C-alpha positions as YAML, in Angstrom:
chain: A
units: angstrom
residues:
- id: 1
  name: MET
  ca: [-0.24, 59.48, -4.27]
- id: 2
  name: PRO
  ca: [0.90, 63.09, -3.69]
- id: 3
  name: ALA
  ca: [4.58, 63.83, -4.07]
- id: 4
  name: VAL
  ca: [7.03, 66.60, -3.24]
- id: 5
  name: GLU
  ca: [10.34, 67.51, -4.87]
- id: 6
  name: ALA
  ca: [13.43, 66.54, -2.91]
- id: 7
  name: TRP
  ca: [17.20, 66.84, -3.43]
- id: 8
  name: LEU
  ca: [19.33, 63.70, -3.66]
- id: 9
  name: LEU
  ca: [22.94, 64.19, -2.54]
- id: 10
  name: GLY
  ca: [25.77, 61.74, -3.16]
- id: 11
  name: GLY
  ca: [25.72, 58.39, -4.92]
- id: 12
  name: PRO
  ca: [24.49, 57.81, -8.46]
- id: 13
  name: ALA
  ca: [21.77, 60.50, -8.25]
- id: 14
  name: ASP
  ca: [24.00, 63.27, -6.85]
- id: 15
  name: GLY
  ca: [22.61, 66.77, -7.24]
- id: 16
  name: ARG
  ca: [19.30, 65.73, -8.74]
- id: 17
  name: ILE
  ca: [15.79, 66.68, -7.77]
- id: 18
  name: THR
  ca: [13.15, 63.96, -7.90]
- id: 19
  name: HIS
  ca: [9.59, 63.44, -6.78]
- id: 20
  name: ILE
  ca: [9.18, 61.55, -3.50]
- id: 21
  name: GLU
  ca: [5.80, 60.10, -2.54]
- id: 22
  name: VAL
  ca: [4.40, 61.19, 0.82]
- id: 23
  name: ASP
  ca: [2.13, 59.34, 3.26]
- id: 24
  name: ASP
  ca: [-1.59, 60.03, 3.50]
- id: 25
  name: ASP
  ca: [-0.86, 62.65, 6.17]
- id: 26
  name: GLY
  ca: [1.79, 64.34, 3.98]
- id: 27
  name: SER
  ca: [4.85, 62.94, 5.81]
- id: 28
  name: LEU
  ca: [8.01, 62.12, 3.90]
- id: 29
  name: PRO
  ca: [9.64, 58.69, 4.36]
- id: 30
  name: GLN
  ca: [12.85, 58.53, 6.41]
- id: 31
  name: ALA
  ca: [14.55, 56.46, 3.68]
- id: 32
  name: ILE
  ca: [14.00, 55.82, -0.01]
- id: 33
  name: VAL
  ca: [15.43, 53.07, -2.20]
- id: 34
  name: LEU
  ca: [16.07, 53.76, -5.88]
- id: 35
  name: PRO
  ca: [17.01, 51.04, -8.39]
- id: 36
  name: GLN
  ca: [19.60, 51.91, -11.01]
- id: 37
  name: SER
  ca: [21.00, 49.89, -13.87]
- id: 38
  name: GLY
  ca: [23.15, 50.73, -16.81]
- id: 39
  name: ALA
  ca: [25.07, 49.44, -19.77]
- id: 40
  name: TYR
  ca: [28.66, 50.31, -20.53]
- id: 41
  name: LEU
  ca: [30.06, 50.63, -24.05]
- id: 42
  name: GLY
  ca: [32.16, 47.65, -25.02]
- id: 43
  name: ALA
  ca: [31.38, 45.70, -21.85]
- id: 44
  name: SER
  ca: [28.03, 44.14, -22.73]
- id: 45
  name: ASP
  ca: [25.12, 44.36, -25.11]
- id: 46
  name: HIS
  ca: [22.72, 44.08, -22.18]
- id: 47
  name: PRO
  ca: [22.18, 46.39, -19.22]
- id: 48
  name: SER
  ca: [23.67, 45.29, -15.95]
- id: 49
  name: PRO
  ca: [21.24, 44.05, -13.31]
- id: 50
  name: PRO
  ca: [19.63, 46.84, -11.29]
- id: 51
  name: VAL
  ca: [21.29, 47.78, -8.02]
- id: 52
  name: GLN
  ca: [19.18, 49.31, -5.25]
- id: 53
  name: HIS
  ca: [20.61, 52.45, -3.63]
- id: 54
  name: ARG
  ca: [19.43, 53.85, -0.27]
- id: 55
  name: TYR
  ca: [19.05, 57.56, 0.50]
- id: 56
  name: LEU
  ca: [18.31, 58.74, 4.06]
- id: 57
  name: ARG
  ca: [16.41, 61.92, 4.88]
- id: 58
  name: CYS
  ca: [18.56, 64.65, 6.42]
- id: 59
  name: ALA
  ca: [17.54, 65.86, 9.87]
- id: 60
  name: GLY
  ca: [15.88, 69.24, 10.31]
- id: 61
  name: GLU
  ca: [13.55, 71.27, 8.18]
- id: 62
  name: VAL
  ca: [15.10, 72.01, 4.82]
- id: 63
  name: ASP
  ca: [13.37, 73.24, 1.71]
- id: 64
  name: PRO
  ca: [13.38, 71.35, -0.51]
- id: 65
  name: PRO
  ca: [13.71, 68.20, 1.64]
- id: 66
  name: THR
  ca: [17.12, 66.56, 1.23]
- id: 67
  name: PHE
  ca: [18.11, 62.88, 1.17]
- id: 68
  name: ARG
  ca: [21.79, 61.88, 1.53]
- id: 69
  name: TYR
  ca: [23.26, 58.75, -0.04]
- id: 70
  name: ASP
  ca: [23.67, 55.79, 2.35]
- id: 71
  name: GLY
  ca: [25.11, 53.26, -0.09]
- id: 72
  name: PRO
  ca: [23.91, 50.28, -2.08]
- id: 73
  name: VAL
  ca: [21.39, 47.95, -0.49]
- id: 74
  name: PRO
  ca: [22.92, 44.49, 0.08]
- id: 75
  name: GLN
  ca: [21.58, 41.96, -2.45]
- id: 76
  name: ASP
  ca: [20.12, 39.73, 0.31]
- id: 77
  name: GLN
  ca: [17.72, 42.43, 1.61]
...
């Protein structure tokens, strides 16, 4: 699937550029969900369970496209 580079602002991916897949007609999604997990020194030998984080596409034409952090996705969704 083709992809474009987009900025992620806020949340755990603040200030990063990542590839976002586009639809067959080249349209970007209005929202993306990124899983993130981690391990913390001294807290556990195993990574924590992944948490899904939602980023919403900013309105207007910006180059590169920008997604702003909307918060973690509730576990029941």
